[in-house]
VMD Tcl script that draws the C-alpha trace (Angstrom):
set ca {
  {9.82 -18.73 0.99}
  {8.18 -16.38 3.69}
  {8.80 -13.45 5.93}
  {11.76 -13.37 8.13}
  {10.90 -13.98 11.78}
  {11.31 -11.40 14.21}
  {12.26 -13.82 16.91}
  {14.74 -16.18 15.46}
  {14.96 -18.75 18.37}
  {12.11 -21.00 18.68}
  {12.75 -20.99 22.54}
  {14.78 -19.08 24.80}
  {17.74 -20.98 26.51}
  {17.64 -18.75 29.37}
  {14.67 -16.93 30.98}
  {14.81 -13.50 32.23}
  {14.91 -13.55 36.17}
  {17.10 -13.96 39.20}
  {18.22 -16.68 41.74}
  {16.93 -16.30 45.47}
  {17.90 -18.55 48.42}
  {14.68 -20.06 49.93}
  {15.11 -20.73 53.55}
  {12.08 -22.87 53.82}
  {13.28 -25.35 51.08}
  {17.08 -24.77 51.90}
  {17.90 -24.15 48.40}
  {18.18 -21.69 45.39}
  {15.07 -20.91 43.54}
  {14.66 -19.25 40.21}
  {12.09 -16.17 39.97}
  {11.09 -15.32 36.62}
  {10.58 -11.53 35.59}
  {8.31 -12.43 32.54}
  {5.20 -11.40 34.32}
  {6.77 -8.08 35.27}
  {8.29 -7.48 31.66}
  {4.84 -7.96 30.21}
  {3.20 -5.30 32.27}
  {6.22 -2.77 32.05}
  {6.53 -3.25 28.29}
  {3.01 -2.14 27.53}
  {4.15 1.60 27.04}
  {2.95 4.07 24.47}
  {5.94 3.32 22.49}
  {4.54 -0.03 21.51}
  {1.60 1.39 19.70}
  {0.73 3.88 16.95}
  {-2.42 5.66 16.33}
  {-3.60 6.34 12.78}
  {-7.16 7.85 12.04}
  {-8.24 7.07 15.31}
  {-7.25 3.45 15.45}
  {-4.53 1.88 17.63}
  {-2.01 -0.49 16.21}
  {0.82 -2.53 17.82}
  {4.14 -1.40 16.40}
  {5.64 -5.05 17.48}
  {4.56 -8.39 18.49}
  {5.87 -10.65 21.11}
  {7.27 -14.07 20.29}
  {4.04 -15.87 21.11}
  {2.13 -13.36 19.14}
  {4.50 -13.87 16.16}
  {4.08 -17.48 16.24}
  {0.16 -17.32 16.23}
  {0.48 -14.75 13.35}
  {2.63 -16.80 11.30}
  {0.63 -20.09 11.77}
  {-2.88 -18.62 11.53}
  {-2.52 -15.56 9.50}
  {0.24 -16.02 6.89}
  {-0.91 -16.96 3.46}
  {-0.15 -20.65 2.79}
  {-1.66 -20.99 -0.56}
  {0.59 -22.88 -2.97}
  {0.01 -20.08 -5.59}
  {2.41 -18.24 -8.07}
  {2.45 -15.14 -5.90}
  {3.10 -16.93 -2.36}
  {6.72 -15.66 -2.28}
  {5.88 -11.86 -2.79}
  {4.06 -9.34 -0.80}
  {0.46 -8.76 -1.86}
  {-2.42 -6.76 -0.66}
  {-3.68 -9.71 1.35}
  {-0.49 -9.81 3.34}
  {-0.73 -6.24 4.35}
  {-4.51 -6.63 5.38}
  {-3.52 -9.81 7.51}
  {-1.11 -7.80 9.42}
  {-3.33 -4.78 9.86}
  {-6.09 -7.00 11.18}
  {-3.92 -8.85 13.57}
  {-2.25 -5.59 15.09}
  {-5.12 -3.35 15.34}
  {-6.19 -2.71 18.93}
  {-9.69 -1.73 18.16}
  {-12.39 -4.35 18.27}
  {-13.49 -5.21 14.56}
  {-16.92 -6.47 13.84}
  {-17.56 -9.79 12.02}
  {-19.38 -7.78 9.27}
  {-16.40 -5.49 9.01}
  {-13.79 -8.23 8.50}
  {-16.14 -9.84 5.83}
  {-16.35 -6.69 3.89}
  {-12.54 -6.17 3.71}
  {-12.18 -9.53 2.34}
  {-14.64 -8.89 -0.45}
  {-13.07 -8.72 -4.18}
  {-14.90 -5.37 -4.46}
  {-13.27 -3.91 -1.45}
  {-9.79 -5.01 -2.63}
  {-10.27 -3.16 -6.05}
  {-11.17 0.00 -3.83}
  {-8.16 -0.36 -1.68}
  {-5.98 -0.99 -4.79}
  {-7.46 2.10 -6.49}
  {-6.65 4.28 -3.43}
  {-2.86 2.94 -3.34}
  {-2.87 3.31 -7.12}
  {-3.82 7.02 -6.62}
  {-1.93 7.73 -3.57}
  {1.33 6.26 -5.19}
  {1.16 8.77 -7.95}
  {-0.11 11.57 -5.89}
  {3.17 11.45 -3.61}
  {5.44 11.58 -6.74}
  {3.44 14.62 -7.88}
  {3.84 16.23 -4.52}
  {7.58 15.69 -4.52}
  {7.79 17.01 -7.92}
  {5.81 20.16 -7.06}
  {7.67 20.81 -3.95}
  {10.92 20.72 -5.86}
  {9.43 22.95 -8.67}
  {8.69 25.47 -5.75}
  {11.94 25.51 -4.46}
  {13.46 26.33 -7.92}
  {10.75 29.05 -8.14}
  {11.78 30.42 -4.81}
  {15.57 30.50 -6.25}
  {14.46 32.70 -9.02}
  {13.60 30.21 -11.77}
  {10.67 31.50 -13.62}
  {7.76 29.20 -14.87}
  {7.47 28.93 -18.63}
  {4.75 27.62 -20.91}
  {6.27 24.05 -20.70}
  {6.12 24.20 -16.91}
  {2.38 25.11 -16.98}
  {1.65 22.28 -19.52}
  {3.43 19.78 -17.33}
  {1.45 20.72 -14.28}
  {-1.79 20.78 -16.25}
  {-0.92 17.14 -17.32}
  {-0.24 15.96 -13.86}
  {-3.48 17.42 -12.69}
  {-5.34 15.57 -15.52}
  {-3.59 12.33 -14.38}
  {-4.70 12.64 -10.82}
  {-8.19 13.32 -11.92}
  {-8.33 10.23 -14.00}
  {-7.01 8.07 -10.98}
  {-9.49 9.72 -8.64}
  {-12.14 8.51 -11.12}
  {-10.97 5.13 -10.71}
  {-11.22 5.35 -6.78}
  {-14.64 6.79 -7.13}
  {-15.72 4.04 -9.32}
  {-14.73 1.16 -7.03}
  {-16.10 2.99 -4.10}
  {-19.29 3.32 -5.95}
  {-19.54 -0.51 -6.42}
  {-19.34 -0.95 -2.69}
  {-22.26 1.41 -2.08}
  {-24.62 0.33 -5.12}
  {-23.30 -2.89 -6.57}
  {-21.27 -3.87 -9.49}
  {-23.68 -3.91 -12.40}
  {-25.79 -0.66 -11.68}
  {-23.46 1.52 -10.07}
  {-23.59 4.31 -12.59}
  {-27.46 4.28 -12.88}
  {-27.56 4.48 -9.16}
  {-25.48 7.52 -8.89}
  {-28.08 9.63 -10.86}
  {-30.54 8.74 -8.02}
  {-28.49 9.78 -5.15}
  {-27.11 13.14 -6.23}
  {-28.06 14.84 -3.11}
  {-26.31 12.27 -0.90}
  {-23.07 12.01 -2.48}
  {-19.75 12.84 -1.12}
  {-17.20 14.90 -3.08}
  {-15.56 11.76 -4.37}
  {-18.81 10.45 -5.64}
  {-19.92 13.69 -7.06}
  {-16.90 13.75 -9.28}
  {-18.43 10.97 -11.21}
  {-21.56 12.77 -11.92}
  {-19.82 15.75 -13.39}
  {-17.45 13.53 -15.39}
  {-17.37 14.72 -19.13}
  {-18.13 12.24 -21.87}
  {-14.49 11.58 -22.86}
  {-13.73 10.39 -19.28}
  {-16.33 7.54 -19.91}
  {-13.29 5.58 -21.22}
  {-11.48 5.84 -17.80}
  {-14.66 4.32 -16.12}
  {-14.34 1.43 -18.44}
  {-10.88 0.43 -17.35}
  {-11.21 -2.86 -15.44}
  {-14.66 -3.51 -16.84}
  {-13.77 -4.21 -20.47}
  {-10.42 -4.18 -22.38}
  {-9.37 -0.88 -23.93}
  {-9.23 -1.49 -27.63}
  {-8.40 2.10 -28.73}
  {-5.20 3.68 -29.98}
  {-4.67 6.25 -27.19}
  {-1.11 5.17 -25.70}
  {-1.97 7.11 -22.54}
  {-5.13 4.99 -21.93}
  {-3.21 1.92 -22.94}
  {-0.53 2.47 -20.25}
  {-2.92 3.57 -17.62}
  {-5.00 0.48 -18.08}
  {-1.89 -1.65 -17.89}
  {-0.63 -0.01 -14.75}
  {-3.93 -0.21 -13.03}
  {-4.68 -3.81 -13.83}
  {-1.22 -5.66 -13.76}
  {-1.09 -7.96 -10.77}
  {1.33 -7.35 -7.91}
  {3.63 -10.23 -8.92}
  {4.00 -8.63 -12.40}
  {4.81 -4.96 -11.57}
  {8.52 -5.96 -11.92}
  {8.01 -7.01 -15.50}
  {6.61 -3.64 -16.55}
  {9.10 -1.87 -14.59}
  {6.96 -0.30 -12.10}
  {6.88 -0.26 -8.30}
  {3.82 0.55 -5.93}
  {5.07 0.44 -2.46}
  {6.04 -2.94 -1.27}
  {3.57 -4.71 -3.53}
  {5.27 -7.48 -5.54}
  {8.57 -7.42 -3.47}
  {10.07 -10.66 -2.51}
  {9.06 -11.88 1.16}
  {12.58 -12.78 2.12}
  {13.48 -9.11 2.35}
  {10.87 -8.35 5.04}
  {10.32 -9.56 8.66}
  {6.85 -10.42 9.99}
  {5.92 -6.81 10.69}
  {6.75 -5.88 6.91}
  {9.95 -4.08 7.89}
  {12.67 -4.17 5.34}
  {15.90 -6.20 6.37}
  {18.76 -4.07 5.19}
  {21.25 -7.14 5.61}
  {19.17 -9.31 3.41}
  {18.92 -6.52 0.78}
  {22.69 -6.23 0.84}
  {22.99 -9.96 0.34}
  {21.19 -9.66 -3.20}
  {23.90 -7.60 -4.56}
  {21.49 -5.21 -6.30}
  {22.60 -1.56 -6.93}
  {21.40 1.52 -8.70}
  {22.16 -0.11 -12.08}
  {20.49 -3.41 -11.04}
  {17.47 -2.63 -8.66}
  {14.31 -4.61 -10.03}
  {12.19 -3.43 -7.02}
  {13.36 0.20 -6.65}
  {14.66 -0.48 -3.12}
  {17.93 1.32 -3.94}
  {17.46 4.02 -6.35}
  {14.65 6.75 -5.86}
  {11.68 6.71 -7.97}
  {10.99 9.81 -9.68}
  {7.94 10.88 -11.73}
  {8.42 10.97 -15.72}
  {8.04 14.16 -17.25}
  {7.15 14.04 -20.94}
  {8.90 16.03 -23.49}
  {7.48 18.60 -25.79}
  {7.53 15.99 -28.55}
  {5.80 13.55 -26.29}
  {3.14 15.96 -25.43}
  {2.04 16.54 -29.07}
  {1.17 12.90 -29.10}
  {-1.05 13.00 -26.32}
  {-4.54 13.61 -27.74}
  {-6.60 13.03 -24.59}
  {-6.06 16.56 -23.19}
  {-6.25 19.86 -24.27}
  {-2.78 21.06 -23.13}
}
mol new
graphics top color blue
foreach p $ca { graphics top sphere $p radius 0.5 }
foreach p [lrange $ca 0 end-1] q [lrange $ca 1 end] { graphics top cylinder $p $q radius 0.2 }
display resetview
């Protein structure tokens, strides 16, 4: 099972053009408009610019055929029918209009780089949920609702969680710079050259060493927060649905998306899913989970 094709028909029955009488040959001749269409359609609307890079918003029928033959994952693996990080990278590399060097393409296919990207996505997924929560809380305050001690405790806990996730990103980034085994020792020798993200590793207090070990060795402690953080961070894309978690389109069935990773609403409706039965959170909204007072008393990692 693969992505839905953008161009359903393998070849057009009718070409775009017009008929014109040819006096020399004394017969009607067909004149195609394809060359005109190709030049006229390359407008600004066909591209998007992000971080200075130019990307195609869509592909032609021929380009799609090349992409599906050469870039789609064909490995007979357990995750071939779901969207993975590799699927997204393949599409980005194919649609970018900036020339990429061979070294860069090799870099983005390293396992170390995959972990770095996954760490960023893991952080940003939670960051956006926190941002939405804080915006809603701000609107409530503007309407006259006062902040209480519990609200302050919730915001402090969210801040701690974001910090832990930034540490995971910084750890994976440091591995790219300094290597897997010696990344912590190397950091101490490059204090003056560190970015703010890397500096966060150096000022990390001792209790956060447990965060840095996530992904390096299995957590064997009794802290429920750390256990759940490790589970969410390490579970493969294809198993996110098993722990009732969602992270963008990771782990979603391919048959719901076209080649450009656009969600097909018609195919989604055919599944019969609703808010009570929505395994991939495509219908119901995802909200951040707020602990109760009783749950906060069980969290011993932070001073709340």
